[in-house]
ROLUM-519996 format. One record per atom (N, C-alpha, C, CB): x, y negated, z negated. Coordinates in steps of 0.1 Angstrom, whole numbers, plus 5000, padded with zeros to 4 digits. Atoms other than C-alpha are relative to their C-alpha. Glycine has a CB too. Layout:
BEGIN
XYZ
...
***
This chain:
BEGIN
499649914991
223949459449
500749915015
498750095001
499050094991
226849339475
499950125014
501849974991
500049914990
227449479512
501650045003
499149945014
498749974995
230749659520
499950105012
500850054988
499749914990
232049789553
500950054998
500149965010
498649945003
234850049552
500250075011
500150084987
499549894986
236950189578
501250084997
500549915015
498449925006
239950439576
500550005014
500050204991
499149994982
242650449606
499350105002
501850035004
500649894993
240950669632
501250125000
499749935017
498949914998
242550989633
500050025017
499750154992
499649944987
244151109666
499250125006
501350045000
500549884998
242451339686
500750145000
499550005010
499249894997
245251589693
500250104987
501449945003
499849955012
244851829666
499649974986
500950015000
500350025015
243651859628
501049934995
499850124991
499050095009
245451599606
500550034987
499549884998
499349945010
247751689581
499449934984
501649985003
500550065015
247651609542
500449855002
500850074986
499650145000
249551289548
498949905005
501249985009
501350124995
246751129570
499250014992
499250025014
501150015005
244251239549
500349934986
499450144999
499850075010
245951099518
500249835002
501050064996
499650144996
246850759536
498749925005
501150015010
501450084991
243350649551
499150074994
499850005018
501649935002
240350899548
499450014991
499850135002
500649955016
240251029514
500049864992
501150134991
500250155012
240950659494
499049955004
501349874998
501050084994
238550519520
498550094996
500349985017
501249965007
235850779508
499850004983
499950125003
499650055014
236950739471
499549884998
501649994998
500450125003
236050389472
498349985007
501349895005
501550014996
232850429492
499450074993
499650045012
500949935010
231550669468
499849934987
500550144997
499750105012
232550459438
499149915004
501549954997
500850095000
230850169453
498750035002
500449925006
501349944999
227850369464
499250034982
500450165009
500349945017
227650489422
499849864996
501450104989
500650145005
227550099416
498949935005
500849905001
501450044995
224450039434
500149905014
499149924986
499850114987
225949859466
499750095012
501749925001
500549954987
225249909501
501350015008
498949915006
498849964994
228150079519
499650075015
500650104989
500049974990
228750129552
501450085005
499749885006
499049964997
231750369559
499950095013
500350064990
500249984985
232650399597
501750085000
499849825011
498649964995
235450639612
499450065013
501050124990
500149984984
235850789647
501550085005
499749825008
498849924993
238351009666
500549895011
499650155007
499350064989
240750829689
500650065008
500849924997
499649884989
240850999722
500549965010
499050085004
499050064988
242950789746
501350014998
499849875004
498350005001
246350779756
500550145005
500649984984
499349894993
248751009774
500250174990
501749915005
499949885011
248951229739
498850135002
499949934985
501549954999
245351349746
499950095015
498849855001
499849934987
246051429783
501050145001
500549905009
499249884998
249051639777
499250144993
501549974993
500649895008
247251839749
499250055007
499349964989
501149974989
244351879773
500450105009
499549885007
499349944991
246552019798
500650184995
501249885004
499249875010
248352259773
498850084997
500849944984
501349915002
244952399764
499350075011
499049934994
500749954986
243652439801
498849985002
500150155003
501150084997
241052199799
499949895002
499350004994
500050154994
239651869813
500049944987
498749965011
499850115012
240351569789
498850004990
500149865007
501250005006
236751539783
499750104989
499250025008
500449895005
235751879774
501350014988
499750145013
498949965012
239251929749
499749894992
501750005003
500550105013
237851599730
499050044995
499749865003
501449955008
234551719726
500350114990
498950085010
499749885008
235852029713
501049944986
500850125010
498950055014
238751849688
498949914991
501749885007
500550095013
236251589676
499150094993
499049875004
500949925006
233951869665
500850074990
499450105010
499049935011
237052039646
500249904991
501450075005
499850075013
237951719629
498849964992
500749905002
501350035008
234451649620
499850084990
498850005006
500049915010
234251979604
500950014991
499950115004
498950005008
237451929587
499749914988
501249955007
500450115011
236151599571
498750054990
499449865009
501549965008
232651779561
500750124987
498350105014
499349925013
235352029542
500449934989
501250055003
499350115012
237051759523
498849924995
501249875006
501050105006
233551589516
499949865003
500150004987
499950164997
234351289533
498749955004
501049965012
501550015001
231051099530
500049885012
499449954982
500250104987
231350909567
498649985000
500650055014
501549994993
227850739573
500150015014
499149874996
500049934986
229150799610
501750015003
499149895012
498949974996
231850959626
500150015016
500350124993
500550004990
232050849659
501350025008
499249885002
498849974992
234550839690
500149885009
499850145009
499350114992
236650599709
499450015016
501850014999
500649984987
235250739741
498550005003
500550125004
501250025000
231950659736
499549855008
499550024985
500650114990
229650449761
500049844993
498350045005
499950135006
229650159732
501349964999
499650004988
499050045000
233150139728
500649985015
500650074992
499750044987
233850139765
499349865004
499550115010
500550124996
231449829769
500649894990
498450015000
499450105007
232849659739
501549975003
499950054986
498450024995
236549709751
499949915014
501050175002
500150104989
235649559784
499749864997
498950055009
500450145006
234049269766
500849934997
499249984990
498750085005
236749199749
501149945009
500850094991
498950074990
239149179776
499649915009
500650085007
500250084994
237048989796
499849874992
499050045007
500550115008
236048729771
501849944994
498750064984
498650045003
240048699761
500449935015
500950144995
499350084991
240948629797
499249895002
500450075013
500850134997
238148359800
500549874990
498450024998
499150135009
240248189771
501250005003
500050004984
498550014994
243448209787
500950094995
500749874999
499049935009
244848489765
500150145007
499650024984
499349874994
245148769792
500349955015
498950145000
499750084990
247248709821
500450165008
501249874998
499749904991
248148959852
501550005003
499249985012
498649984995
251749039855
500650125010
500950004989
499249894996
254249229875
500950084989
500949955010
499449955010
255649479855
501250095004
499250064991
499149895000
258849719854
499950094991
501149974999
500549855007
257950079841
501050125005
498250045006
499549894996
259650379837
499350085007
500250064992
501149924995
258650629861
501050115002
499149945015
499149905001
259650989858
500150075015
499550104988
499949924988
260751159891
499450155001
501350015003
500449825003
260351529880
498850014994
501150084989
501350005005
257051449861
499049955009
500049944989
500650104989
255851219891
499049904991
499150095014
501150115010
254050969865
500749904994
499350074988
499350075010
254650679848
499950034985
499549865001
499949975013
255850729814
499649904991
501150024997
500250095009
253950529786
501049994992
499150024995
498650055010
256050359759
500650124994
499649904987
500149915009
255750629735
500750145004
498750014996
499849874996
256550899757
501849995011
498450045009
498450024997
260350749768
500850004984
500549835009
499149985010
262650829742
501549965005
499850164995
498750054998
266250719737
500549964989
500249905009
499250105015
268850549713
499649865001
501950005001
500350125002
267850249698
501249905004
499549994987
498850105002
269949939709
500449904985
499849895012
499950115012
269749769676
500650124987
498049914995
499549925013
270450089648
500850115005
498850054990
499649894994
271650369673
499250154997
501350004997
500749875004
268750599661
500050085014
498649984994
499949924988
268950889688
498750015006
500550134997
501549944993
265150939690
498849914999
499550144990
500550124998
263850599692
498650025010
501149905005
500750004991
260550569710
499749865009
498950054992
500250124990
259850309740
499449904995
499350035011
500550115004
257750119719
500449934985
498650025002
499450035013
259250119685
500850094993
498949974991
499049895009
262250269663
499450034990
501449964995
500449935016
261050499635
501349964992
499750204999
498849995010
264550449618
500149824997
501750075009
499550155003
264950039619
498549944998
501049935014
501650094998
260949949627
500149915010
499449914987
500250134990
262149709656
499050055011
501649965008
500949984988
259549659684
500950025010
498949895003
499049974989
261049799716
499250005014
500750154997
500549974988
260449809752
500750145005
500349875008
499249904994
261250139772
501349975004
499450065010
498950044992
263649959795
501149954987
499649885012
498850035009
265649849761
500950134995
499349924987
499649895006
266350229752
501350035009
498950104998
498849924992
270050369760
499750145001
501649994993
500249854997
270050699777
498750044997
501050104993
501249985002
266450729779
499650115006
499349905004
500249914992
264851039789
498250034998
501150124995
501349985002
261151179792
499750114989
499550035013
500449905010
259551329762
499050105005
499349944988
500749904994
257351509784
500750135005
499249955011
499249894995
259651719802
501750024997
499849995013
498850025003
263051599786
501149975014
500450124992
499350044986
264151499825
500649874997
498949995014
499850115001
266451209824
500349925016
501050024991
500050034985
265951169861
498649875001
499650175010
501050135005
263950829855
500849875010
500149954979
499750154994
263850499873
499049904995
500050005017
500950105002
262150169871
499349955013
500649894993
501150034988
259250109892
499149884999
499050125002
501150145007
256949769895
498950065000
499749865009
501649984999
253449809887
499349874994
499550144990
500750115005
251049549876
499250034989
499449935010
500849995013
249349519841
499549864994
500850074990
500750095004
247249299821
500749974984
498450045002
499350025009
248949109793
499249944987
501149935005
500350065008
247548999760
500949884993
499750094993
499250095003
249148659752
500049974985
499749905008
500150035014
250048719716
500849844994
500850144994
499350175004
252448389715
499649914997
500449925007
501050125002
249648159719
499350044987
498949985012
500949955012
248048349689
501149944985
499850205002
499349955010
250748339667
499749894987
501550015005
500650125011
250147999646
498750064992
499549855009
501649965006
246348109641
500150124992
498750045013
499849875010
247548469631
500649984988
500850105006
499550025012
250148339603
499149944992
501149945000
501050065010
247448079590
499250114996
499249885006
500749905005
245048369589
500750134991
499350045011
499349935010
247648619572
500149934986
501550025005
500050085011
248448349549
498949974991
500349905002
501550055004
244848269540
499550174994
498849925017
500549875006
244448679530
500250044987
500450095007
499749965013
243848789498
499550144998
499549914991
500649875006
243049149483
501050065011
498250035001
499149894993
246249289504
501050024992
500649985013
498749935007
248949499490
501049925006
500350165001
498650084997
252649329489
500250095015
501550024987
499749924990
253249609514
499449995016
499750134995
500950034986
250749509540
500649855005
498049994996
499350144992
251749109541
501350065001
499949844990
498449994999
255449209541
500050045015
500850114990
499849944989
254749419573
499649905011
499250125000
500750084988
252449169590
501349884999
498149944997
499250134998
254848869580
501450065010
500449924983
498849954992
258049099596
499849955013
500250155000
500450014988
256249099629
500049835002
498750085003
500350164998
255348719627
501649945002
498949914986
498750074998
258948609617
501150075012
500650014984
498949954988
260748809644
499549975013
500450175001
500350104986
258548619670
499150115004
501549955014
501449934993
255248789686
500550015014
498549915000
499850014983
255648899721
498950065009
501350105005
501349974994
252848939745
500050145003
499849915013
499949835002
251849289747
499150065012
499250064985
501049954988
250549489780
499050104995
500950075012
501249905006
247149629772
499450085011
498849924994
500649934990
246749819805
501350144999
499949905017
498949914995
248650159815
499350075012
500650114988
500349934989
248950379846
499450154995
501250015008
500549865003
246750679834
498450015005
500150024982
501349964994
243450829845
498949994986
500250175008
500950005012
241950879809
500049894989
500250114992
500050125007
240850579790
498849905003
501249935004
501350134996
238350279793
500649935011
499549874986
499750034986
238350189828
500249814998
498650075013
499750165000
239649799835
499049955010
501649955005
500950054991
236949579847
500349854999
498550044997
500050125003
236449209856
498649955006
501349945005
501350044999
233149059858
499150095001
499949935010
500449904999
231549369851
500350135011
499149964999
499749924988
233049559880
501450065000
499949925012
498449975001
236249759886
500949895007
500450145006
499150114998
239249509885
500950045012
501049984986
499349964989
240649519918
501550005000
499549935010
498849975001
244449669921
500050094986
500949875001
500049955011
243349839887
499350134998
499749914992
500949905001
241350109898
500450144994
499650025013
499249855004
243850389888
500449954986
501450055012
499450025013
244550229854
498649984989
501049865002
501050035012
242950199819
500449924990
499650124993
499550095010
243149999788
501050084990
498849954993
499149925011
246050099764
499250014990
501249934996
500949985016
244850289734
499849924988
500650094994
499750105013
246350049709
498849905004
502049934998
501150104999
243749799727
498650054997
500049945015
501849955001
240350009725
500050064986
499350145013
500249935010
241250209695
499349914988
501450064996
500350095012
240849939666
498549965004
501249874998
501650084999
237349809686
499550114997
499349935015
500749915001
236550169682
499249984986
500850125002
500649995011
235650059647
498449955000
500849934990
501550074997
232749819660
499150105007
500049855009
500549944992
231950069688
499350124991
501050045011
500349875006
231550369662
499049954992
501150084994
501150065007
229250109641
499049975010
500549874992
501049974992
227150079673
499350105005
500249975008
500449865000
226950439676
499250054988
501050085000
500749995015
225850469640
498549945001
500949904989
501450084997
223150189649
499050085012
500349825006
501149934990
221550379680
499750114995
500350025014
500749855005
221550739660
498949954991
501250134990
500750025014
220050579629
499149875001
501249974986
500750115000
218250289639
500349884994
499150024996
499550105010
220450059621
500049855010
501850044992
499450124994
221649689632
501749994997
499149874993
498950005001
225149709640
500849844998
500350075011
499550155001
225649329645
499849934988
499449905011
500050065013
224649249608
501050044990
498750014995
498849975008
227849419599
501149935007
500350164997
499050044993
229949279624
500349865008
500050085007
500250134993
228948939638
499449934987
499050015015
500250115009
228948659610
498749914999
500949915002
500950095000
226248449626
498550105003
500449895012
500949905002
224148789625
499650074986
500350095007
500149965013
224448829588
501050074995
499150054999
498949965008
227748979581
501049914994
500650085007
499350075010
229148689564
499850014987
499949885001
499849945013
228048839532
500550134999
498850004994
499249885000
230049159542
501550014996
499850045011
498549995006
233249239523
500750125010
500050064981
499549884992
235249459551
501350074997
500149955013
498649945004
238049679538
500550125010
500050054986
499249914990
240349869559
501050064992
500749925012
499049915005
242450169549
501150075009
499450094992
499249974990
245550279566
501650034996
499949905010
498949965004
248950429564
501249895004
500250145005
499450105000
251950159564
500549995016
501050004989
499850024986
252650269601
499249905009
499850115006
500850064995
249550129612
499649864995
499050085001
500650135007
249349809596
500549885010
500949974983
499650104990
251249599622
499049995009
501350035006
501250034990
248249659646
498949954995
499650115008
501450035006
245749579621
500049844994
499850124985
499950145007
247249259609
500749935011
500949994983
499850104990
248549109641
499250065015
501849995001
500549984986
247349299675
498650015000
500550125007
501249994998
243849379666
499149834994
499650154991
500650134999
243049019651
500349925010
500349934990
499950074987
244648879681
498750025009
501450045008
501149974991
241849039699
498849954992
499950155003
501050075005
239348939675
499649865000
499950034990
500150155000
240048589668
500449945016
501149944988
499850074988
241548529703
498550015006
501250075010
501849984994
237348609714
499749884998
498850114993
501150145005
236348299698
498650044997
499949895013
501349965003
233448479690
499850014982
499850155007
500250005015
231848519653
500150104993
499049964997
499249855007
233548869645
500350004987
501350065006
499349945012
234048999612
501550044999
499250124997
498649945000
237649019599
500350074987
501249905003
500149915012
238949229573
500449924989
500850125001
499950095013
238849079538
501350084991
498450014991
499149955009
240949349519
500550125009
499450044985
499149894992
243449599537
500850074990
501249945011
499349905012
244749889517
500650085005
499250074991
498949944992
247849999530
500950114991
501049875006
499749895007
249450329520
501750045005
498650115003
498749934995
253250469521
499750135006
501150024988
500449874996
253750789532
500450114990
500650035013
499749875006
253251139516
500950095006
498850074998
498849964993
256451309525
499750174996
501649924994
499749825002
256951729528
501350014997
499750115012
498949975002
259551819509
501249935005
500150105002
498850104998
261851519515
499749975015
501650074996
500450024987
260451509552
499049965003
500250085006
501250044994
257851369573
499150105001
500149945013
501149954993
254651549578
499849965015
498949974993
500250044982
254151579619
499050085004
501550045012
500849904993
251451679635
500550075013
498949945002
499449944985
253551739669
500950124996
500949885010
498849905004
256451919651
499450114990
501349924991
500749965008
253852069630
500750064985
499350105007
499449995014
255552019596
498949994988
501249894998
500850045008
253352069566
498450075002
500149865000
501249944995
249952169558
498849935007
499550074990
500750084991
247152069579
498650004992
500050075015
501249995005
243551989568
499050145000
499549915006
500849895001
241852329579
500950094996
499350055013
499249885006
244752519567
499750004984
501750005003
500150055015
244352359531
498750054996
500049844997
501649955003
240452459532
500350165001
498549945014
500349855000
241352799538
500850074987
500550095016
498949945013
243852819507
498949964986
501949894998
500750055013
241452629479
498949885006
501449924988
501150104999
238252419479
500649865004
499250004985
499550124999
238652059490
500249934986
499249945010
499750045013
238351919453
501450024997
499150074990
498850035008
241552049443
500949925009
500750124994
499050114992
243451859473
499749874998
500050025015
500350145004
241251549466
500749944986
498549984999
499250065011
242351529430
501549985004
500050104987
498350005001
246151629437
500349845008
500950185011
499850114991
246151339465
499749894996
499550015010
500450135007
244351079447
500949984986
498450004996
499150025012
246451139415
501449975004
500150124990
498149994996
250051129435
499549915010
501050195006
500050084989
248550859461
501349935004
499049904998
498650074994
251650699479
499749865000
500550055017
500550155000
250550339469
501649924997
498749954984
498650095002
254050199454
501150015009
500750034989
498949924984
256250409478
499550145001
502250044997
500049854994
256550729493
499750104990
501450065007
499749895008
255651049474
500250135007
498950004991
499449894993
256951389480
498750114994
501950054995
500749885005
254551709480
501050105003
498550035007
499249845000
255952039469
498750074994
501850024989
501149895006
253852349460
500350004987
500050165007
499749985016
255352339425
499249884996
501749994994
500750115007
253952009418
498450015000
500549855007
501350014994
250652069435
499450104991
499850035017
500649935010
250252369412
500149974987
500450115002
500250055014
251252209380
498749914998
501349914997
501350135003
248751889385
498650095001
500049855014
501649944999
245852139394
499850074987
499650125013
500249925013
246452359365
500149944987
500950095000
500350095013
246852099339
499049925000
501149914995
501150124999
244551829351
498650094999
500249905017
500949934998
241752049364
499450114994
500250025010
500549875007
241852389351
500249974982
501150165005
499650015015
243452319314
499449874992
501750004998
500650075007
241751989307
498549995004
500649875000
501550024996
238551909329
499350164996
500049965018
500449894999
237852289335
499850074983
501050065008
500249925015
238752409297
498949944992
501449994991
501250055011
236552139281
498650065003
499849825001
501449944994
233552229303
499550124998
500050005011
500149855002
233752599303
499650044983
501550075005
500149965016
234352649265
498949924993
501349964992
501050065006
231852389256
498750065001
500049885004
501449954996
228852539277
499950104997
499650015011
500149855002
229652889271
499650014985
501550085004
500049995013
229652839235
498649964994
501049914994
501350035001
226352659235
499050095007
499849875005
500849884995
224752939258
500050134988
500850055014
499949905009
225953189231
499549994989
501150044998
500250025014
225753019200
498449934998
501349894994
501150114999
222352769208
499350045009
500449875003
501249974990
220452989233
499949905015
498649984990
499950094991
221652759259
499249895000
500050055011
500750125006
219952449242
500649894995
499450034991
499350135009
221052119231
499350004988
499949845006
500749985012
220852179195
500049874993
500650114991
500250105011
219551979167
500649974990
499150024995
499350015012
220751839135
501149925002
500350134993
498750064998
223751679124
500149844998
500550035015
500350135000
224751299118
501149975004
499649944990
498950084994
226951069138
500949994989
499649865006
498650005012
230351069118
501349935007
500650204994
498850074993
233850909124
500650055013
501049994991
499349964990
234851159149
499149945012
500150165000
501050104989
231751019171
500449885002
498749984995
499650164998
232650669165
501549985006
500049924985
498950024993
236350759177
499950025014
500950074994
500049994987
235150909208
499249905009
499550125003
500450114996
232750609214
501149895007
499349954990
498950114994
235850379216
500850045011
500949964991
499049944988
237750619238
498949935012
500150225000
500750034987
234650629261
500049855008
498550044997
500150154995
234250259262
501349955008
499849904986
498950034995
237950199269
500250065013
500950034991
499749924987
238350459295
499049965011
500050164997
501150014993
235150389313
500549855007
498650014991
499650154996
236249979316
501450015010
500449894983
498949994995
239750089327
499950065013
501050064993
500649904987
238450349355
499549895009
498550124996
500750104989
236250079370
501249885004
498549934992
499350104995
238749799369
501350075007
500349894990
499149954990
241250019386
499450045014
500750104995
500849994986
238550099415
499849915004
498950055003
500250164995
237649709418
501549975005
499349874987
498450044993
241649679424
500650075006
501149984992
499649934992
241849949445
501450074995
500049935012
499049955006
244550119424
499750184995
500249894989
500549855001
243650519430
501150074991
500050075015
499549915008
246350679411
499749954985
501650015003
500650035013
245750459379
498650044996
500249874999
501249955004
241950529383
499850164996
499349975011
499849865000
242850889386
500750034985
500950055014
499349945015
244950889353
499349934989
501849964997
500850005010
242450729334
498750085000
499849884997
501149885001
239850959344
500450124994
499650045012
499849915007
241751249332
500349964986
500850075005
500050035016
242551029299
498850034995
500249864996
501349975006
238951059295
499750174997
498949955009
500249835004
238851429298
500750044990
500450105011
499549955011
241551459276
499549964986
501249975001
500650045009
239751249252
498850104994
499649875005
501249895001
236951529255
500350104992
499550085013
499449935004
239351769246
500449994985
500750025008
499550055016
240751579215
498649984990
501049835000
501550015010
237051519203
499750164993
498449955010
500149855003
236451899202
501050064993
500050085011
499349955014
239351959181
499949944989
501350005000
500450085012
238251679157
498650064996
499949835004
501349975003
234651789157
500050164996
499049955013
500149875005
235352159155
498650104999
500549994987
501649954997
231652299166
500450164996
499249985019
500049865001
233152649168
500450054985
501050055011
499549965015
234752659131
498549974992
501449884995
500850015007
231852479119
498750074999
499849905001
501149944999
229152699132
499550094991
499950055010
499949865009
229952999105
499249934986
501950074997
500050045015
229652709073
498849895003
501649944993
501150115002
227452429084
499749965019
500849844990
500750004984
225252489117
499749815005
498150094998
500150144996
224352109116
501049925004
499649944990
498750044993
227851989119
500350045013
501050054993
499750014985
228352159149
499050015009
500750105003
501250034990
225252089164
500349865007
498449994991
499650134998
226151729165
501150015008
500249914987
499049994992
229451819180
499950055014
500750064994
500749944985
228052039208
499049905005
499250164999
501050104995
225151759214
500849885004
498849964989
499350094996
227451519217
501250035012
500449954989
499249954988
229851709241
499450025011
500650114997
500849984987
227351799263
499749845006
498450094995
499950124996
226751429266
501049955006
499749934993
499050054995
230051359271
500450085013
501050004992
499749934989
230451629298
499349935014
499450154997
500850074991
227451439317
500949855005
498649974992
499350124998
229651119314
501350035008
500349934986
498749994994
232851279326
499550055017
501050114990
501049974987
230451429354
500049885009
498550044996
500250084994
229451109366
501349915005
499149954995
498850074995
233050919366
500650095008
500849954991
498849924992
234751239383
499449985016
500150184995
500550014990
232351199413
500549925014
499049954996
499450084989
234350939433
501350135007
500849844992
498749944995
237451189435
499750155000
501249964990
500449864998
235851549430
498750045001
500450084991
501550025000
232151519441
499750164999
499449905015
500649855002
231651899443
500150054989
500550095008
500049945014
232951989411
499149904989
501750004995
500850125003
231251669396
498850054997
500049905010
501049954999
228251789408
499350154991
500250015013
500349885007
228352149395
500149964984
501050135005
500250025015
228851979359
498949925001
501449924991
501250045005
226051749360
498850115002
499749875007
501049915001
223852029374
499950094987
500150095013
499849905013
225152249344
499349964989
501450004995
500550055012
224052009320
498749945001
500949914996
501250044996
220951929337
499749834997
499050094994
500250145002
221751519338
499049945012
501549945000
501150104995
219251309352
500849885007
498949944987
499450134993
221351009357
501450035006
500149864989
498850014992
223951009383
500749895008
499950095009
499150154995
224950649391
501250014991
499149824997
499050035010
227850489374
499649994987
500649905002
500650055011
227850469338
500449884993
500150084992
499550155000
227550139328
499149954986
499549915017
500850035010
225450169295
500950024986
498750105000
499049995014
226950139259
500550134996
499349954987
499249865000
229050449250
499050054987
502049994996
500649895011
227250559217
498350035007
499949924981
501249954994
223550559238
500350095009
499249915005
499549894988
225350769266
500150114991
501549985008
500049905008
226550989239
498850064991
500949964993
501649965007
223151029220
499150035011
499149874991
500849994993
221151069250
499450135003
500349945008
500349834998
220751469252
499050014989
501550124998
501049975011
217451539232
500250164997
498249965005
500149855001
217251859214
499250105006
499850034991
500949924992
215952169233
500449975017
498349954995
499650034987
217652029265
500450125005
500949905002
499049894998
218752339285
501049965008
499550115006
498950014993
221952369297
500350145008
501049964990
499549874994
223652659322
501349995000
499550035015
498750004999
227052709319
500750075015
500550074988
499249954988
229152739354
500650065000
500649955005
498749924996
231252949369
501249944996
500150025015
498450104999
235052859364
499849905011
501550105005
500150114992
234952529378
501550015006
499649864992
498649984991
238952569386
500650114995
501249904999
499249885002
240852879390
501349954997
500050105011
498550055001
244652819382
500550075012
500950034985
499449934987
247052879411
501150054992
500549895014
498949905006
249653169401
501149995009
499450154999
499050004995
252953179409
500350085011
500750024993
500049914986
252453449435
499849945009
499250115002
500550064990
250053229454
501349895005
498549924995
499150114997
252752919455
501350095008
500549914983
498849964991
255653179469
499350055013
500950144992
500649994983
253153289494
500049905007
498750055003
499950094995
252552979504
501049895004
499349984997
498950044997
255952859506
500850075010
500549994990
499349934987
256853119529
499349995011
500250164998
501150014990
253953059550
500349855003
498350034994
500150174995
254152669552
501349984998
498949894992
498450085002
257952609541
499849944987
500449865013
499950055016
258952489507
501349955000
499950124988
498750015004
261952439489
501150075007
500150034987
499049934996
265352569505
500250124990
501149925001
499849915009
265952899491
501950054997
499050115007
498649985000
269652999478
500150135006
500749994988
***
């Protein structure tokens, strides 16, 4: 048994997340956590809502609520959405927790003691019409490098260059659209990333278990040259800035930058978990307290990689303390919506709560895993979603389970039949099972989720092929024993299918395992023939309701009209 700490990128508090967020961090992290638990490993899967920053303030104001009340409400909404998708967090915390406040302030003070934080006079964009300083992402304008007209003050989404708000041409306030801006002097704390560049490069060089996407983004930042980054903001909502455990003079109206405290939130949420469950959070995060035997795995979309391979490591490594750093970083490309991006702010695409109103979580879990944006961006379309669900879940898995168990119920009184001998058909099936199980496990170990799903489907397809070869319904009339061995072996295979399907479609897998009365529910590691002959005659089975209903053309048309889809002629 090994110990695995798993974190997925923290969903921001301003609204339920869309399917792209789910596909690029939370869902694959959950699939991996479930797989590891089935293998008997000790797993701690941590996530939290990311609650600080200007967007939270603005969303709260729009909702007519104070920020704390707004965040309280939205945290529960997001927690409920995660439960709807069967996300098996060991703890779903909050970056606004007392634990995260204390840790963030601790890191800032330690970094300053190590000479890696200094106070600087800064020039920042002030919106006269909004009567406030504008955070980087709330200043938009034309990128000075590529000419993109909607570049943000922290980064251009078109060319990927890091920016300062004052770099932008023709800047305007994203809050109000006002161009009545001026640059005013303010004071902020800067994390001296430039002093950490050599150490960070050596750390990235030594990293293993990262996909090429993650390393290429990290090296892009390092090769372009790191810049010292401001880690405080002129805001009211956030972690207060302290020095020696007291409010820092001159910073009483400032808070730490959300991208400074949010990654620390992984540790903060683990501390929350420990307080709520009597656990020891330091044994997961401090190498001197036991975390040296932990494998730490992070999941995120590609837009978050730079912060997790440069900025957060600068905080962790710069502290000089014995904090656990990431071992394996799984970065995903984007799931796009009909050629464009899903967008929370622009309400493009289907969001987690809306998706659950349409279909149960397993439908979406299967589709998003089988089409995970690993090697490149992938495209969501209603037509592709319909085709995948109908073919994979209804025609392959559902068809196998339903027709086999209904046949057993009607022809063998709902019991595993006796009689019949192992034959060439069963030999073939045993070979298929051994091949597929090895491949599925290898893909999960390599964190290749599309391949794991493809091999899982191949196992289901092998089951249907076996029934075609064994023909129990045909033999029932002429050779009851021959029909019996086909049914008995098929029921044992259904149990294997259910066990293997648990990481991706846990609810449906549980229905299958309940239907066949399976007692073994961990990962199937036994020899194939032993598993395929494990069900004794007389064992009762109960046919489930239809596992997966097919998606009709009329539903696709309705959803396309409601949420958008391909342009109509």
